[in-house]
N, C-alpha and C positions, 0 to 999 in steps of 0.2 A: 613384791614391793619395789618400786623404782628407787635406785640408789641416788644419793645426792651427788651433784657434781662436785669436783674437788674444791672449788672456791667456797662452797658453803657447807662442807662437812663439819659435824660438830667437833668442838675441842676434845682433845684426848689428854687426860691427866697423865697416864703412863707415857704417852708419846712426848708430852711436854717435858717431863723430867728426864727422859732418855736423851732428848736433844740438849738439855741443860748439862747433862753429864758429858756428852760429846764435846760441847764447847769448853767445859772445864778441863777435860783431859788434853785437848789440843793446846790450850794455853799452858798447862803444866809441862807438856813436852817442849813448848817454846822456851821456857825459862830453865829447864833442867840442865842444859849445857853450861849455863853461866858460872856455877861454882867449879866446873871442871876445866875452864879455860886456862887457869894458872898451871894445872897439871899437864894439860896438853902442851902448853908453851914450853915447859921444862923438858918434857919428853921429846918434843919434835923441834925444839930450838927456834921459836918465833917470838915476836914482840908485840907491843900494844896495837900497832897498825894492823897486823894480821888478825889479832883478836877481834878488833872492831869490824874488819872486813868479813870475817866468818860470821859475826853477828849480823852484819848488814845484808849479806846475800840472801838470808832468809826473808828480810823485808822486801828486797827488790823482787824476788821470785813471787812473793805474796802479792805485791802491787801489780806485776805483769799479769797474773791470773785474774786478779780483781778487775783490772781494766778490760780484759777480754771476755771473762766468763762470770763476772760478779753478779750479773742479772740472769744467769742461765736458769736458775731454779724458778724464775717467774715464767719460763717457757716450757721446760720439760718436767718440772715438778721438783719439790724439795728432796724427796727420798733418793732418787738416782744420783743426784749431785752429792748428797751426804755420803752415800755408800762408796762412790768413786773416790771421794776425798779420804775416806777411812782406809781404803786399799793403798793409796799413794803414801799416806802417813805411815802405814805399817811397813812399807818398803823403806822409808827413810829411817825408821828405827832399826831395821836390819843393817843398813849401811853404818849407823853409829856402832852397832854391835861388832861389826867386822873391821872397823877403822884401824889402820896401822900407819897413818900419815895424814898430813894436813889436807891433801887433795880429797880424801874420804870425807873429811869434815865439810869441805865446800859442797861436795855432792849431796851429803846427807841434809845439810841446812837448806840447799836449794830445793830438794824434793819436799822437805818439811814446809818450806814457805809456800810452794805451789799448792800443797794439800790444804794448808790453812787459808790461802787466798780463795780456793774453790769453796771451802766449807763456810767461811765467815758469814757471808751474806745469807746463805741458805739456812744456817742454824738460827741466825738472828731473826730472820723473817719467820721461821718455823715457830720460834718461841712466841711471837705475836699471833701467828695463825692458830696455835694450839692452846693459848692461855685460857683459863676458865672464864666463862661469860660473866660470872659474878665478880671477877677480879681483873678488870681491864688494864690495870697498871702493872700486873705481875710480869708480863713479857718484857717491857722496857726495864723494869727493876732487875730481873734476872740477867738480861743482856748486859747491864752495867756492872753488876756485882760478880757474875761468874768468871769473866776473864781475870779480874784481880785475884779472886780466890784461887783460880787455877795457877796463875803465875806465882803466887805466894807458896802454894803447896809444892809445885815443881821445884822451885829453888831450894826450899828447906829440905825436901826429901832427897834431892840430889846431893846437897851439902852433907847431910847426915850419912848417906850411903857411901860417898866417896871418902869420908873421914873414918868411918867405923865399920863399913860393910866389906864383904869379900868382893873381889873383882871390881874395884872402885870405878873403873872407866866403862863398865859394861852392865852392871846389875840394874841400874836405873832404867836403861833402855830395854832390857829384857822384860821388866815389869810393865813399862809403858806399852810395849808391843802386845803383851798379853791383854792389857786393858783395851786396846784398840780392836783386837780380834773379837773380844767379847761384845763390845759395843756395835761392831759391824753386824753381828747376829741380831742384836736388839733393834738396830736401825732398819733391818729388812722388814720389820712389822709396822713401821711408822705409817700413819694415815697418809693418803695421797693429798698433796696440796700444791698449789702454784701452777699446775698444768694448764696451758692454753691461755694464759693471761697476756702474753706478749710474744711476738715473733722471735725465733732463734736468731741471734746475731753475735758473732765473735769479733766484731770490729772493736778495736780499742776505743773506749769512750766512757765518759762518766755522765750519767743522765740524772738531773735533778728536776723534778716537776716544777713548772713555773711558779705555782703558788707557794712553794717551799723556799725558793731561792733567796728571798730577803732574810729569812731566818738563818739559812745556811751561812751566808756571808757574815751575819752578826756573831755567830758562835764560832766561826773558824779560828780566830786568835786563841780562844779557849782550848780548842782541840790541839792546836799546835803547841801551846805551852805545856799542857799536861803530858802529851806523848813524847815531846822532846825530853822532858824530865825522866820519863820512863826509859827512854833510850840510853840516857847516861847511866842510870842505875843498873840496867840489865847488862850493859857491856863492860863498864869500868867500875861499877859499884863494889863488887866483891874485892877487887884489887885495892881499891881505896880503903875499904874497911881493914884489910889485912895490913896495909901500909901504916895507917894511923894507930892501929893496935899493936903492931910489932909481932903479930901472931901468924902462924902458918896453918891454923885450923880452918879447914874448908867449910865446916858447918858455920863458923863465925862469918866467913865470907858470904855464904848463902843467906845468912840472917838479914843482911841489909836489903836484899831483894824481897825477902819475906816481910820485913817491917813495912816497906813501901806499899806492897800490894795488900797485905792484911789490913793496914790502916785504911787503905782505899775502900776495901770491901765493907769494913765496919761503918765507915762514914756514909757510904752509899745506902746501907741498910737503915741507919739512924735517921737519915734525911729523906727517906723515900716518900714521905707525905708532904714535903715542902714543895712550893711552886718551883717550876723548873728554873726560872730566871733567878730566883733567890738562891737556890742550891748552887747555881753556876757562879754567881757573884761571891758567895761565901767560900766556895772552893778556891777561887782565885786569890782571895785574901789569905786563906790558909797556905796556899802555895807560896805566896810572898813571905809569910812568916817562917815557913819551913826552910826556904832557900836562904833566908838571912841567917838562921841558926846553922845551916850547913856550911855556909861561908865562914862563920865564926869557928866552927869545929875544925875545918881544915887549917885555918890560921893558927888555932891553938893546939893543933895536933892531938885532938881528943876524939877517940872512937865513941865514947859515951855521948858526947854532945852531937856527934854525927848521927847516932841512932835516934836521938831525940828529934833532931831536925828532919830525919827521914820519916819518922812517924807523923809529924805535923804536915810535911809536904805530901805524904801518902794520903792523909785525910783530905787534903785539897785536891789531889789527883782524882780520888773516887767521887767526891761530891761534884766537882766541876764537870767531869765527864758524864755523870748521871744527868745533871741539869741540861747539858748540851744535847745528849742523846734524846732525852724526853722532849725537848723543844722541837726536835725534828720529827721523831717517830710518830708523834701524835697527829701529824698533818699528812702523812703519806697514804696514798690509796693502796689497796691490796696489790694491784698490778704494778705499782712503782716502788713497792717497799724494798725489795732486794736491791734495786738500782740505787736507791737513796742510801741504804746501809753500805753498799760498795763505795759510794762517794765519800761517806764519813770515814771509812777505813783507809781509803786512798790518801786522804789528807792526813790522817793520824799516822799511818806508817811511813809516809815521807818525812814527817816530823820525828818519827821514832828512829829512822835510820841515817839520814844524811848528816844531822848534827853529830851523831855518835861516831861516824867515820872521821869527820873533821876533828873531833876530840882525840881520836886515836892517833891521827897524824901529829897534832899539836903536842900530845904527850911525849912523842919522840924527841921533840925539840925543846919543849918548855918544862917537861916533867909532869907527873900526875897531879900534884897538888895545885900548881898555878892554873893548869888547864881546867880542873874542876871548879875553881873559883870563877874563872871567866865564863864557863858554861852555865854555872848557876846564876851569874849576873844576867846573862842573855835570856835565860828562862824567866827570870823575874821581870825583865822588860816586856816579854810576851804576855805575862800575866797582867801586867799593868795595862797593856794595850787591850786585852780582853775586858778588863774592868771598864775602860773608857768606852768600848763598843757597846757593852750591855747598858751602861748608863745613858748613852745616846739613844738607844732603843727604848729604854724605859721612859725617857722624857719626850719621846715623839708623840704627836697628837693622837689621841685615842678616838675610836668611833668607827662606824661602818665605812668600809672602803669599797670602791667599785671593783667588782671582780673578785671579792674576797671569797675564799673557799677553803674551809677546814674540813678535810675529808675523813678524818678518823676521830672517834670520841676521845676527849681528854681523860687522862687517868685521874684517879682521886687525888685531890690536893694540887692538881695542875692548874697553874694560872697562865695567862697569856704571856708568852716569852717574846723577846725582841723579834719583830718581823711577822708575828702571827697575825697582826691586824693591819699589815701593810698591803699595798696593792700588789697584784700579780705582776 
């Protein structure tokens, strides 16, 4: 019997959840160092600027690889790209285990970022390739929820282990390394997909199919607002929580990252049937409310109020990103899917890293609390800009447009988002 070509192989339930586990563990590893930064700083004598640079080299390495190899799985297949990324990620965990100075942290985070940049588009596209035929919205939903679940789990697990476990600066990385080795074995059996859809090219570029570009520009402010908020919490959030609470408990510091990401995951799941544009607008409103409470918490020096603000902002993070991702993913062709996802994450990780570095520098001169208030106000302005953009898109004339082409079926509950019915 002739085998099916990779582009039309049937979905695989086991393969789908294997890929989801890979994505979740990669993001758990990304947030795991956050609760440890304060201990690293005390042990190796560095300040907030170094913390945010260590945090940001991950994002820069991720972006560099996304720009050059983000669409590689469209050419050589998803499986070899995912396996290569797992090997690089395992090497980064070894560097964390062996670290005895800040240079090791830079090297480990750089390798980690490169691995995540290589795997991000491949696993996100695989989740859509392998999703059940009867559940066409499952891939985008898992794409939106799994990163926040992984970030939440990594921060909480690392905070608990550093506070109460043995070998506080090493145990979390040993566990993550074991997980990546196990997943590499499982990934070797993934169905082939992606091969032969596009020529191999490692030229730095971000490619968005012409039919999708209007939607991409409409949702860009939303992507920037949500991921800029995430950058603040993952770099300086634990330090801020410990500062406002007057505690030295690292689990408490990790809880702020957990609260943001867990609330985002819950919101994404609860709003999964909402139209994409509605989820995005609601997410931006929740972001604004959460940031307002966060500013009040810092002004009142209240860790409880900060936690409440974080939960509200996290719900906005999850629902806004879900709406933005679904607005775009529903329109991508199979051959352009990884390229589009690479473009989404290039924009997201630039917003994730650059403002965080600026915050680290400003913290040195202004202090942690004033910097946080200013950062939150800037993120709120971005959320307002996103609301304005989506409202303009919603009020645009509807109807057939020449050259209109929606190349992927909409997921259940999906309604036309800004730009879906605009001209190419």
